[in-house]
N, C-alpha and C positions, 0 to 999 in steps of 0.2 A: 513695301508699297506696290503696286504693278503701275505701268505709264499712267493706261487709263485713271486710276486715282490720282498721280502726281498732276494730271490736267485737270481733271476735276478741281481740286487741289488750289492749281493755278487760278482758275476760273472764281471760285470762290474766296482768295486771296484779290483779287484786284477788285470784286465786287464791291469788297469790305472799303478798298482804298477809292471806290468810286470813279474810276478811271474810264471816263466817256468811249475813250478811243482803242479800249481793251479791246482784241480779236486773240481769240482763244489758239493755241498753240498746234492744235491740231486740226483749225479749220485753215490756218497758215500754211503748213507745212505737210499736206496732202502729200497719202502716198504717190498720189500722181507726180506733184511738185518734187517730193527727194527721189522719184524715179529719173526723173528728166534732167536734175540739177547736181546729182549726187550718185554716191555708188552704193547709195544702201536702200531699200526698199520704204521704209517709213522714218521718220525723225526717232522713232524708240529705238531701231537697230543701229542708226548715225549715232543715238548717245552711247549704246552699248558698245559698238564697234571702239570707238574712241575712248574707253573705261571709264566713262563720265559718271561716277555716281551721285545720280540722280534721285532723292526722294521726295525733295519739298522743294518750297518756292525758295527759300536761302539757298538752299545748293544750287539752283541754276544761275542766280544773283553770285554765287562765290566762283564760280569756274573762272580762273585768270585768264584775262581779254588776250592774253599773250598764246598760250596756250591750246584755249578756244579758237581764234585766229589762225595758227597753222595749221589746226587740225582742219578747218575748213578750207584754208587753202589747199592742202594737199587732197580733199576728199570732194568737193565740191566744183563747180563753174567759177567760186566767187571768191576774192582775195581774203576776206575776213568776214565775221558776222554781222556787221552793220550792213554790210552789203546784201549779204544773204537775207537778213531779215527784211530789209528795203524792198529788195525782188519780189518777195515772199506776199508784201503788203500790196505792193501793186498787182501780182496777180492775182490776190484775194480782190480786191478794190473793182479790176475790170469782170469778174466774173460775178459778181455781187451789181453790177450794171446791168447783166443781159437775165 
């Protein structure tokens, strides 16, 4: 499954869960965001570089937090996944208001 297919799967999965606050990963982690805050040009490249085998929504949930946090601390401007996700959400919300 390609990364684009994964994103579509994630979008569909969250629609089933009816999460009104859901924002697709491709909207949060744009290439501009990734280039500015990480050592990767895209979120897909970021996952590939870290050898994260992500094919389904469950795969994303099953990435061990400690492992992902260490990778994020090493490869981004952020100390962990939560802070990176929060920053992406904040940047997305700011762009949405423009």
